[in-house]
C-alpha positions as CSV (number, residue, x, y, z in Angstrom):
1,M,-171.9,162.8,-78.9
2,A,-168.5,164.1,-78.0
3,A,-169.0,163.3,-74.4
4,G,-169.8,159.7,-75.3
5,L,-166.6,159.3,-77.3
6,A,-164.6,160.7,-74.4
7,V,-166.0,158.2,-72.0
8,S,-165.4,155.3,-74.4
9,A,-161.8,156.4,-74.9
10,A,-161.2,156.7,-71.2
11,A,-162.6,153.2,-70.6
12,H,-160.3,151.7,-73.4
13,A,-157.3,153.4,-71.9
14,E,-158.1,152.0,-68.5
15,R,-158.4,148.5,-69.9
16,Y,-155.1,148.8,-71.8
17,S,-153.4,150.0,-68.7
18,Q,-154.8,147.0,-66.8
19,N,-153.7,144.5,-69.5
20,Y,-150.2,146.1,-69.7
21,D,-149.8,145.6,-66.0
22,Q,-150.9,141.9,-66.1
23,P,-148.2,139.2,-66.6
24,Y,-147.4,137.9,-70.1
25,E,-148.9,134.5,-70.9
26,D,-146.9,132.0,-73.0
27,Q,-148.4,129.4,-75.4
28,A,-148.9,126.9,-72.6
29,G,-151.0,129.4,-70.6
30,Y,-148.4,130.0,-67.8
31,G,-147.7,133.5,-66.9
32,V,-144.2,135.0,-67.1
33,A,-143.7,138.1,-65.0
34,T,-140.7,139.6,-66.6
35,L,-138.8,139.6,-69.9
36,E,-135.7,138.1,-68.2
37,E,-137.8,135.1,-67.2
38,R,-139.0,134.7,-70.8
39,V,-135.5,134.7,-72.1
40,A,-134.4,132.1,-69.5
41,R,-137.2,129.9,-70.6
42,L,-136.3,130.2,-74.2
43,E,-132.6,129.4,-73.4
44,K,-133.7,126.4,-71.4
45,R,-135.8,125.1,-74.2
46,Q,-133.0,125.5,-76.7
47,S,-130.6,123.6,-74.4
48,S,-133.2,120.8,-74.1
49,N,-133.5,120.7,-77.9
50,A,-129.7,120.4,-78.2
51,G,-129.7,117.5,-75.7
52,L,-132.4,115.8,-77.7
53,L,-130.4,116.2,-81.0
54,E,-127.3,114.7,-79.3
55,M,-129.4,111.8,-78.1
56,S,-130.8,111.3,-81.5
57,N,-127.4,111.2,-83.1
58,L,-126.2,108.7,-80.4
59,I,-129.2,106.4,-81.2
60,E,-128.5,106.5,-84.9
61,S,-124.8,105.6,-84.2
62,L,-125.9,102.7,-81.9
63,Q,-128.4,101.4,-84.6
64,A,-125.6,101.4,-87.2
65,E,-123.3,99.5,-84.7
66,V,-126.1,97.0,-84.1
67,L,-126.5,96.4,-87.8
68,K,-122.8,95.8,-88.2
69,L,-122.8,93.3,-85.3
70,R,-125.8,91.5,-86.8
71,G,-123.8,91.0,-90.0
72,Q,-120.9,89.6,-88.1
73,V,-123.1,87.3,-86.1
74,E,-124.6,86.1,-89.4
75,D,-121.2,85.4,-90.8
76,L,-120.2,83.5,-87.7
77,R,-123.4,81.5,-87.8
78,H,-122.7,80.4,-91.4
79,A,-119.1,79.4,-90.5
80,L,-120.4,77.4,-87.5
81,E,-123.0,75.7,-89.6
82,K,-120.2,74.7,-92.1
83,V,-118.1,73.3,-89.3
84,R,-121.1,71.3,-88.0
85,R,-121.7,69.8,-91.4
86,Q,-118.1,68.8,-91.7
87,Q,-118.1,67.2,-88.3
88,K,-121.4,65.4,-89.1
89,D,-120.0,64.0,-92.3
90,M,-116.8,63.0,-90.6
91,Y,-118.4,61.1,-87.8
92,G,-121.0,59.7,-90.1
93,E,-118.4,58.2,-92.4
94,L,-116.4,56.9,-89.5
95,D,-119.5,55.2,-88.0
96,K,-120.3,53.6,-91.4
97,R,-116.7,52.2,-91.6
98,L,-116.8,50.9,-88.1
99,E,-120.1,49.2,-88.8
100,K,-118.8,47.6,-92.0
101,A,-115.6,46.5,-90.4
102,E,-114.9,43.0,-91.6
103,A,-115.8,40.0,-89.4
104,L,-112.6,39.1,-87.7
105,P,-111.4,35.5,-88.4
106,T,-111.3,33.1,-85.5
107,A,-107.9,32.2,-84.2
108,P,-106.5,28.9,-85.6
109,G,-105.3,26.0,-83.5
110,P,-101.9,25.8,-81.9
111,T,-99.0,26.1,-84.2
112,T,-96.4,23.3,-84.3
113,V,-92.9,24.7,-83.8
114,L,-90.1,23.0,-85.7
115,T,-86.8,22.8,-83.8
116,A,-83.4,22.8,-85.4
117,P,-81.6,19.4,-85.6
118,S,-79.4,18.6,-82.6
119,A,-75.7,18.0,-82.8
120,T,-76.1,14.4,-82.0
121,T,-78.0,13.7,-85.2
122,A,-75.6,15.7,-87.3
123,D,-72.5,13.9,-86.0
124,P,-72.8,10.2,-85.3
125,N,-69.5,10.2,-83.3
126,A,-70.9,13.0,-81.1
127,A,-73.8,10.7,-80.1
128,G,-71.4,8.1,-78.8
129,V,-71.3,5.8,-81.9
130,P,-68.2,3.6,-81.4
131,P,-65.4,3.6,-84.1
132,G,-66.0,0.8,-86.7
133,A,-69.8,1.0,-86.3
134,P,-71.9,1.7,-89.4
135,N,-72.3,5.4,-89.9
136,G,-75.1,7.2,-91.6
137,T,-73.8,6.2,-95.1
138,G,-73.7,2.5,-94.3
139,E,-69.9,2.4,-94.5
140,I,-67.6,1.2,-91.7
141,P,-64.8,3.7,-91.2
142,S,-61.4,2.1,-90.9
143,A,-59.4,3.1,-87.9
144,T,-56.4,0.8,-88.6
145,A,-55.5,1.8,-92.2
146,P,-51.7,1.6,-92.6
147,V,-49.8,4.7,-93.2
148,P,-47.9,4.5,-96.5
149,G,-44.1,4.2,-96.0
150,V,-44.3,3.5,-92.3
151,P,-44.7,-0.2,-91.5
152,G,-47.1,-0.9,-88.7
153,A,-47.9,2.8,-88.2
154,V,-51.5,3.7,-87.8
155,P,-52.5,7.3,-88.7
156,A,-54.1,9.4,-86.0
157,K,-57.8,9.7,-86.3
158,P,-58.7,13.3,-87.3
159,E,-60.9,15.2,-85.0
160,A,-64.4,15.8,-86.4
161,A,-65.1,19.4,-87.3
162,P,-67.9,20.9,-85.2
163,A,-71.2,21.2,-87.0
164,P,-72.2,24.8,-88.0
165,A,-74.6,26.4,-85.6
166,A,-78.1,26.5,-87.0
167,P,-79.7,29.9,-87.3
168,P,-82.3,30.6,-84.6
169,P,-85.9,30.0,-85.7
170,P,-88.0,33.1,-86.3
171,P,-90.2,34.1,-83.4
172,V,-93.5,32.3,-83.4
173,V,-96.4,34.7,-83.7
174,D,-99.4,33.5,-81.6
175,P,-102.4,34.3,-83.8
176,A,-104.7,34.5,-80.8
177,I,-102.6,37.2,-79.1
178,R,-102.4,39.1,-82.4
179,Q,-106.1,38.9,-82.9
180,A,-106.8,40.0,-79.3
181,A,-104.6,43.1,-79.6
182,Y,-106.3,44.2,-82.8
183,T,-109.8,43.6,-81.4
184,K,-108.9,45.6,-78.3
185,A,-107.7,48.6,-80.3
186,L,-110.7,48.5,-82.6
187,N,-113.2,48.3,-79.7
188,T,-111.5,51.3,-78.1
189,L,-112.0,53.2,-81.3
190,K,-115.7,52.3,-81.5
191,E,-116.1,53.6,-77.9
192,G,-114.9,57.0,-79.1
193,K,-111.7,56.9,-77.0
194,Y,-109.6,58.1,-80.0
195,S,-106.4,59.1,-78.2
196,E,-106.3,55.8,-76.4
197,A,-107.0,53.9,-79.6
198,I,-104.2,55.7,-81.3
199,G,-101.8,54.4,-78.7
200,Q,-103.1,50.8,-79.0
201,F,-102.9,50.8,-82.8
202,K,-99.4,52.2,-82.7
203,E,-98.3,49.4,-80.4
204,F,-100.0,46.9,-82.7
205,V,-98.2,48.0,-85.9
206,A,-94.9,48.2,-84.0
207,T,-95.3,44.6,-82.8
208,Y,-96.7,43.3,-86.1
209,P,-95.3,45.6,-88.9
210,S,-96.6,43.2,-91.6
211,G,-99.1,40.3,-91.9
212,E,-102.7,40.0,-91.2
213,M,-104.7,43.0,-90.0
214,T,-101.6,45.3,-90.2
215,D,-103.1,47.2,-93.2
216,N,-106.4,47.6,-91.3
217,A,-104.5,48.8,-88.2
218,F,-102.8,51.5,-90.2
219,Y,-106.1,52.6,-91.7
220,W,-107.9,52.9,-88.4
221,L,-104.9,54.6,-86.9
222,G,-105.3,57.2,-89.7
223,E,-109.0,57.5,-88.9
224,A,-108.4,58.2,-85.3
225,N,-105.7,60.8,-86.1
226,Y,-108.2,62.4,-88.5
227,V,-110.9,62.7,-85.8
228,N,-108.3,64.3,-83.5
229,R,-107.6,66.8,-86.4
230,D,-104.0,65.6,-86.6
231,F,-104.0,65.8,-90.4
232,T,-100.3,65.2,-90.8
233,A,-100.3,61.9,-88.9
234,A,-103.5,60.9,-90.6
235,T,-102.0,61.5,-94.0
236,D,-98.9,59.5,-93.1
237,N,-100.9,56.4,-92.0
238,F,-103.3,56.5,-95.0
239,E,-100.2,56.7,-97.2
240,R,-98.8,53.6,-95.5
241,V,-101.9,51.7,-96.5
242,I,-101.8,52.9,-100.1
243,K,-98.1,52.3,-100.7
244,G,-97.3,49.6,-98.2
245,F,-100.3,47.4,-98.9
246,P,-101.4,48.1,-102.5
247,Q,-103.6,44.9,-102.7
248,S,-105.4,45.7,-99.4
249,P,-109.2,46.3,-99.7
250,K,-108.6,49.4,-97.5
251,V,-106.8,51.3,-100.2
252,P,-109.9,52.9,-101.8
253,D,-111.1,54.1,-98.4
254,A,-107.6,55.4,-97.6
255,L,-107.5,57.3,-100.9
256,F,-110.9,58.8,-100.2
257,K,-109.8,60.0,-96.7
258,R,-106.7,61.6,-98.3
259,A,-109.1,63.6,-100.5
260,I,-111.2,64.7,-97.5
261,I,-108.0,65.9,-95.8
262,E,-107.2,68.0,-98.9
263,Y,-110.8,69.3,-98.9
264,D,-110.7,70.3,-95.2
265,N,-107.5,72.2,-95.8
266,A,-109.1,74.1,-98.8
267,R,-106.8,72.4,-101.3
268,Y,-109.7,71.8,-103.6
269,P,-107.9,70.9,-106.9
270,A,-105.9,68.2,-105.1
271,A,-109.0,66.9,-103.4
272,R,-110.8,66.8,-106.8
273,D,-108.0,64.9,-108.5
274,I,-107.9,62.2,-105.7
275,L,-111.7,61.8,-105.8
276,N,-111.7,61.3,-109.5
277,D,-108.8,58.8,-109.1
278,V,-110.9,56.8,-106.6
279,I,-113.8,56.6,-109.0
280,K,-111.6,55.6,-111.9
281,R,-109.6,52.9,-110.1
282,Y,-112.3,51.5,-107.8
283,P,-115.6,52.2,-109.6
284,D,-117.5,49.5,-107.7
285,S,-116.4,50.4,-104.2
286,S,-118.3,52.3,-101.5
287,A,-115.5,54.8,-101.5
288,A,-116.2,55.6,-105.2
289,R,-119.9,56.3,-104.3
290,L,-118.8,58.6,-101.5
291,A,-116.3,60.3,-103.9
292,E,-119.1,61.0,-106.3
293,K,-121.2,62.6,-103.6
294,R,-118.3,64.8,-102.4
295,L,-117.6,66.0,-106.0
296,E,-121.3,66.9,-106.3
297,R,-121.1,68.9,-103.1
298,M,-117.9,70.7,-104.2
299,K,-119.7,71.6,-107.4
300,Q,-122.6,73.1,-105.4
301,E,-120.2,75.0,-103.2
302,K,-118.4,76.2,-106.4
303,H,-115.0,74.8,-105.3
């Protein structure tokens, strides 16, 4: 019995000795010969974990930046959509006005120019009427009337005073030329050549500061300035229509455009006042209907 126990103990010791001499196996099943190598592997694993942590933090930072950029893109998209709506409304209103532009009247026939009376008709003597001949009054002037107190003396004939010069007649405006200039500028505007149309309308109102189609020319000049986003010039030309031609059918449209300029510049109370004024003063006009729509839109936008 004792001998058997001794043999068993010896065998166990031999196996222990053999296992002790064998390399250590890690969790992955790979052998590690020494303790130093095990420590190196642990340090390497920790270093790898630190790199992963740093990469994770970087990814989180990038995700936060992406979310921020998405918000900015969304804000820009809304702003761009608002600008597109404004441009669509602007060009739509301009197209409607161009389509509804009044039919231009045909040019009348040639104008008879009255000339000032000549000097020969104003002074009979200047026309070679001899002394003693009947003048314009039917009387015969006496060239031999005696001079009182001087027997046989005949007074000298006084020289006739020159007739006053007649004022020059006003320049004759050729309706056909005026009509052609207006039509040319309006067609240029319809073609979308706004800067060129501005120059032509300016030339028209400088040549014809009053009269037919001048109010229309100022209005379309304001429209062209508005499309070019020159709000100062547009306002000036619309005001010329409103104040210079108060009876013009273009006044309601000019007032409406004044309100739109105030709206585009975020002066909403002023825009609202002008729109209400258009509705009150010109309730049956197309400008009044447009004003009602714009007021409803401002209400929806909470302006």
